[in-house]
N, C-alpha and C positions, 0 to 999 in steps of 0.2 A: 722444377724445369729449370733446365738454362735457362741465361736471360736473351740467349738468342732465337734458342726455340720457343722463348715465349714472343720474343720480337717477329718472330715467322710465323704464329700462328695469329698476329693482331689482324683487326678488321676496321684496313684501313682505308676512308672514305678518296676519293680524286681527290687532289689536294686544290682545283680551282674549285670543288665545292667547299672545302675548308673555307679556304682567301674570299668566297663569296660570302659565305652565310657568320664565319665567327669575323673578320677584319672590315667583310664589304667591299671589298677588290675584285671588281670585274675580270672576266675572265683576258680581256685584251690589254689589260697591264700585268699579264703574267706571261714566262716565257717558260713554258711547260720542255720536262726532260721526264718525257714518260710518265703518267696517270698519279704517281704521287711525290716529286720534287718540281720545282719551280722558281726563278728567275722573276722578282717584282721590280718593275718598273723605276727607275734614277728620276723619272723626270714622276712621273704618278708622285714617289714616294716626296720630291722636292715642292709640290703643288697642292701639299695635303696642306691646310689650317694645324696651325701648331693647336695645343688641348693644355691648356693652364691649370686642371691638376691630374697629368698625367705623375704619379707615384713612379720612383725606382728605385728596385731592391737588390740590395748586390748581396750576393750570397760569395764566403769568402771562407774557411779554416783553419786549424790546427794546421800544427805541423805535419806533413804526410809522412805516415810511415808505410812499412813494405805491407802490413792491415789493413789496409787502403782504408778512404774517409764518406765518400762516397758525397763528393759535390755534386756534382754535375748531377745525380744522380736527386740530391735534392730539391737542386733545382728543377729542373725535372715534375719532379713532386709535388712542390709550394705551387706553381704555376698549374697545374691540375688542379690544387686545391685550391688556390683563390677563383680557378673559376667556377668549381665545385661551389663555394658560398655563392656563388651572386656576381663575381669579380669579373668584371672585363680587361683579361687576359692574355700579356705574351710571354714567353720565355726565348731570351736571350742567351745564346748556344757560340763557341767557337768549333772552326772544324777541327777533326781530330788528326793526328802528321798519321802519315806509315810507320814513322821511324817506332813509333810504340806502340801499334797496332803490331807490327813485325817485332818488334823487340822483346821486352821484359810486364811494360803495361799494360798494353793492349790497350781495346775500344775504349770511346771517349763520347759514348751514346746514352747513357746512365745504365741503368740496371734492375731488372727483375721485374715489378709491375710502371715502372718509374722508368722508363725508356722513350726518344725521337726513335721514329721509323722513317723510311724504311731502313734495319740499322747497319745490313749489310752497304751497301749502297753509300752509308756516309760515314764510314766509316774506311770505305776503301776508296774511289776516286769522285766520286759523289759525285759531281756539276762540273768535277777540269778545273775549281779555283785554283789548287796548288801548283798543279800540272803549270799554266798559262803564270804563274809567279815566278817558277824557277824558269820557263821557258826568257817571262821577263830580262829576268837576271842574268841569264845565261848570253843570253843574245849582248847584253851589254860588258862581259868578258869577250868572247868571241871579234867585239868590235876594238873592246882595247886592242889584244893582241895583234889582231888585224891592222892597224894603224900603226903602229909599231912596225908592222913587215914590211909595208908601204911606203912610208914618208919618215913619220915620228916628226908631222908638224908642231907635233901641240911640245914638244917632248920632254916626252913621259922617258923621268928617268926607272930603268926595270926595277931598280933595289925598294924603287916609294911606293910600288903600283898597292892600291891599298886592296881593291876588289876583288870579292873570292869567289869562286861558282860554289850550285847548290845542286843537294840534291834530297830526296823524302826519305830516304831510305837510311839505317845508323852504319856508315859505314868508316870504322877507322882507318880502315888501308890508304881509305884520302883525306886524310887530315893537312898533311905533308907530302905536296909531291909536286917533281921536277915534269916541265912541260914544253912545247916547241925542240924537244929531239928529232933526231934524223936529216941535220941536214939544216941549209937556209930556204928552201924550199919550204919548211913545215915551219915559217916563222921564228923567232928567239930563243933561244932555250931559258926557264928561266925556275921558277921557286913559284910554286902558286898554293894557293889551298882550298880546304870544300869546307861548307859548313851544313846542315842541316837548312831544309829551307825555311820551316819556322823560326830561324833566329837571322835571318836574311834583312836587308834593309827594303828590299819592297815590299817584304810582309808588313814589316810595322809603318812602310808609307800605305798602300793598301787599308788598314787597320784606321789610320788617322786622316784620312784622308776624306773631305765632306760633298764632291764632287769630280766630274770626268777632269774637267780645266785645272781647280786643285791638286789632282793625281799627276798631271803630267807638268804643272808645275813642279808640286816635290819630286819627282822624278828629273827633272833636268838639274837641281842642287846637288841632286849624290854625287859629292868627292871621292873621285876612283882613284886618286892619286897626285906625283906630283914632279913636279921638272925638275934638276939638278939643284937650281935656288928655291927649293923648297913653295915653289908657288902653286896653291891645286887647281886641280881638275877637273870637272864635272862632265857630268854625262850632256848638259845641254852644251859643251864645246862640242860632242863628237858630235852633237848632231842626231841622237838616236833615243833620243824620250821620248819621242813624238810616233816613231816604232814598240817604243813598251809599251808605253800606253795603249796603244793597236792589240798588242795585244793581251793588253788587262780591261778590255769594253766590256765583256762578260762577267767575267771576275768580279768587280766594283759594284755589281749588283747583288743583293743580299736572296741566301735562298729560306725560300719558302716550306717547310716540310710539318709533321703534324708529330704527339704524342699517342701513349695508346691510349689514351681516351683524346683521341683527332682533337685536341685544342692548339693552337696553331704556336707552331716555334720557327723563329727564324734562327740560321746557324748560317754566321757568316768571318775568314777569319782565324787563323789558328797561331797568333804567335804564342811560343812557351814561354810561361811566368821565370823563369830560371836565369833563361840566357836572351830573354827578351820583355819585354813589356804586358803580353800576359792578357789581353784580352782582344773580344770581338772587335766588331769595326765597330768604328764611331757609325760612319752612316745605318747600320740597325741597329742601333739602341737610340738613334735621334727616328727614325722612321718608326719603328716599333711605337715610341710616345707619343707618335701623332696618333698610332692606330689603334690605340688600346687605352685605361683609365689606371691597370697596370702591369709593368713591366718589371720582369724579371730575369736578371744576368748573372752572369759569375769571372769572377778574375781567378789565373791558374796558380796550383798551390795552397799556400801556407798563405793568410795577411800582411807574411811580413814581405810578403814579395807582390803577389799578383795583388791586395787591395793596393798596397804602399801606390804597385805604379799605374793601377784604376786610377787613386786621389789626384798624385802628382804627376802623372803626364797625361792619361786620356778625359779624365774631366777638367784638369789645367786647361789643352787643348781646343776643347767642344765643348765646356762652358756646359756640358752635365750634370750635376749634380745630384748623387741616392740622396733616397729619403731617409732611407734606416738598411741596418748592416743583419746577414744574419754569417753565424760563424759557427762552423759543423764541427761537430767531435761525434768519435768514435769510445765509445768504452774499452774496446780494442785497442785504440791505437791511442789512448789514453793511459793505457795503461804495461804498453809499449815504452813510451818516451819513460813513466816511472822504472824501466828495469824489466819487466818479463820479458821473456823468452817467445820469442813469435811462437815457438811449437806448444805455447804454456796461456795464450791470450784466449782462450774459451773454458779455462780457470777462473773460479771467482778469485780473484787478489784484491781486497782493499787500501793494501800498503801500498804497493806499486798505483793504485789507481789515485788516491790521494797524495805523491808527489809528481807523477805525471799530468795530476791538472795543473800546477807551477804553469805548463807549458800552455794550456788555456787562457786563468788568469791574463798571461801577457797579453796572448794574441786579443782579448778583451782589450785590457788596459789601452794598445795602441790604438786600435777601434776608435775607442769611444775619446781617450786624452789627447791621442795626433791627429784623426783625420774628423775627427768631430762628429762623428755621424753614433747617433742611440741604435742600440743593438742587441739583438735576443742570441742564446744558444739553442742550436737544431741538435736533441742525441739521435744520431740515426741509428736505430735501435735494431739489432741482431737478439736471434731466437736466444745463444748463451750468455746473456746479461741479462742478472738478477736485479732484484727490487733494491736489496741492498748496497748495491757498485748503482742505482739510478737515484738512489736518495741521496748519499755523499754525495753528488756532482748537485741536486741539489740544493745541500744543507751550502755547502760552501759559497755557493757561488750565489749563494741570499745570501753573503756577506759578502760579497761585493755588487751586491745592486742590480744582477744579473739575471734579467728571469728565463725561465728552462723551460723546452718542450720537449718532450720524448715524440719520436714520428715512427712510424713505420709502411713508409711509403713503399719503399723497394718490394715488402710484401700485400699489401692494398692498396697501394694505387693511390691516388687523392685522398681518399676516405681517411688512408695515415696519416695522410700532411695535414686532418683541418684544425686542429690545436695550431700547430702552427699558423698557418692559413690566418685564423682569430686572432691572434696574438700579434700577431706583423699588423694587422690592419691597426688593434687596437693600439699600438707604440707609434706607425704613422701618424696617429691621428692625437693622440695625445703626449708625444714628445718628440716634435721637429727637429730633425740635427739642422746642424750648423758646421756645414763642407769646413775644411779648412786644410790647409798646404802645408807643410811640415819647413819646407822654406821658401823663400821667396823670390822669384827669376832674377834678382840683382841680388843674388848673395853669388860671391865667389864659388868656381867650380869645386875648389877642395870643399868650402865648408859646407856646402850640397850632401856630397858622398858620408861627410864627417856626420851632419844630421842625421843624414838615413841609420848610419852605422853602430851611431851609440845610443840613440833614442828609440828606434825599432830593435836593433838585433843585440841593445846591451852593451855592446863593445865601448870600449873605453878607447879606443883610437885610431885611427887606419893609418897605414904605413906604405910606402912605397915605393922605388928604389930612386938614383936622380935621373935617367931617361925616362921615366916615367910620370917622374913630377915635374921634368921642364914640359913636355908633351902635354903635358894640365896645364901648365903656365900658357904653353906656344898659342893651347885654343884658346883660353880665357884670350889671352892678346888679337886674336885671331875674328876675334868679333863673337864669338859661340858660348860667350860665360852666361849669357842666360839663359839658354838652355838649361829645361829639366836635365837629372842621372836617371839614369837607366841599369842598375848593378846587378850584373849577372854574375850567380852565386848559388851551394847546394841548395836542393830546395828542403832539405832532410835535418837541416840545426837552423839555429839566428845566427850561428855563428859560421865560419869555412869550411868548417870540419865538420862532415855528414857522420860520424860518432860519440859527436858530442848531444847528446838528448836536452830534451826536462826546456828551461828557462834559462842559458849561459849565461853571465855578468863577469865583468872584465875582461874578457877575450879579444884580441886584437884584429883586423882585416886589414888584411893585403893583398892590393890594389895591383894585379901581376902585366893585364895590358888593358889600352883606354883605347874607344877608336870613336871615330865621329863619326855620326847616322846623319848629315844636314840634311839630306830629305827630309826623313822624322823627327829633325831639328829637336834629338836629344842625345845626351854622349851616354855611350855603352861603356861601363868601369865591372872589366872579370878578373871578377879575386876566387882565388885559393887555388882550386886545383881545374876548376868548371871547363868542360872543353864543348865549345858549340857543336864539335860534328859528334853524335854520341856514339858509343860503339854495340854492340850486340853481344846482352852475354849465351854463357855456356851453353845454354838450351832457348835459341830464340822461340816465341810464339808463333811465327813463323812454321816450326813442324809440328803445330795442332792443329794447323790451316788446312782443309781438303774444301772439296767441292766432286759429286757424286751424281753418275751419269743425267739425273734428272736436273740439276746446273742448281741445290740445293747446298749449299757455304757451311761449313760446321768448323766448330771450332775455333771461331771468333767469339770474342768476348768484351 
């Protein structure tokens, strides 16, 4: 059966029943979106007492490939398995973006018998959070141009407006546009740009804010442009941050759904890890740790991106500290890293697998050495995987002192990840993590970027042209030097070249663009050819999605 068929056949419980029976949340603290989706009251979560012994499990992965690794599927499967062995557990995920849903990657609600449901709703409009984020972002953009049209009392330099409009669809035609054409009635003509919603600063702010008050403050701190004297202009100067916060009133509350096995799942926020910080909201994770003994969350793409930003941005800003990491890998992905062709990944190939395992080894070493996390490797097993291939991974990783669990949660649900659940609990109890940051707040911005590139990516150096170097120096001098860095690069390699597989060393990371995210409180460094507004592939996934006369959606995966 397909993922969507499995999801549509699921026997869901009313979400109010899940909330009451599994989390002790009464209906009065929920805002229902039909029978199977709800938002949890912020005030309710804020008033809950802290749990002294709640454990946080971070699920990350090897470098992603076209074969797919199943990180979200593993997060769901592990959460179900922990509940299955008697551990009170909640999973925390990001919300899917319509960009990949209609583009190339498809949905992001897990797969097989390790999914969150209602799958179609989660992958499409869900509770409208992304729409609210886009509206808040674009309200600010509209107010900027309106201000310039009527008076420009703040003295915007049209050449130095940094705020971009957003859309939650891959649309390469909107990367560079000209607005305000058609005469003076349509405002001042100028060049503008669009990003996808998940790359927006408003998304990052929503995911890092800890309350409505914090959200509003951060929105006010957004730097949207500069005067001719290069003095910053903020959303607060435009008096629009209050209206933006009002648009996000519902969106800031985390969403509650369930897994196929009727276990609670909190899904909130959705920044990509290749172009943003790649983690679900702080409010969702902190709330979950008040509601359960174990919380399983994920960070986007491979550990060089998602896990690095989870530690150096989310944990630094929130005080959260994971107790253990699970590094997800598939034999197919490792064979692809080792040079096997996409069409040959289901054929046993020990040579390619052994070469590709260097990618896994580097991720594991990074997680343990640079992030201070105890970790376990989860092999997300496919039916084509052979015993020889599995034995090779176990043997090689044993030399690195890393435990391996082979899981079949895609096919078997919780039962297929029971061994992983037991090993995770044992590792938490026997080898507690000592989380560490890769750099200090007081390190210069250039040094922070360099430490990520050299230590995590294996690069020899970072480079930038004179304009970018001067911009970084200016940000340092303007008081933003203590911010963490959010590096945007291809997710398909440790380098900035997506074709460079395995675990390259000695490569150069070039910084092409730098953006200040003063509300989110980090500096975005765009490297290589990465784009913050993706394009659709030749055959977009949207061509396969349909709905029949009974309202049943097909082709969504």
